C-alpha positions, 0 to 999 in steps of 0.5 A: 505539495499533496495535503496530509492524508488526515482521513487515512491517518485518523482511520489507521490511528483510531481504527487499527492502532485503537488509540485514544483521541488525545494519544493520536493527536500527541503523535508526530507524523513521523511517530505515526509513520513508524507505527504504520510501518510496524504493522504494514511493513514498507511500501514498495515502489510500483512496477516500471512500465517496462517491468509490467510489459515483461510480466504480461509477455511472460504470463499472458491472461489468455492461453496461446491460440490453438493451445489448451487450457487444462 
């Protein structure tokens, strides 16, 4: 099990939400999560390897050999 990310939670609570320490420490983790989602939205799942490979094939970083990069 991953430990709770206290550094990030406190940074968000104090820095972004501008909560007083007493208010922050009274929040439940569920309440804090909802406050984060209200500002940042829901996190999306990372791409699967096959999806990344497909995007790289469709949109390569370099132009095709012999092609022009206008």
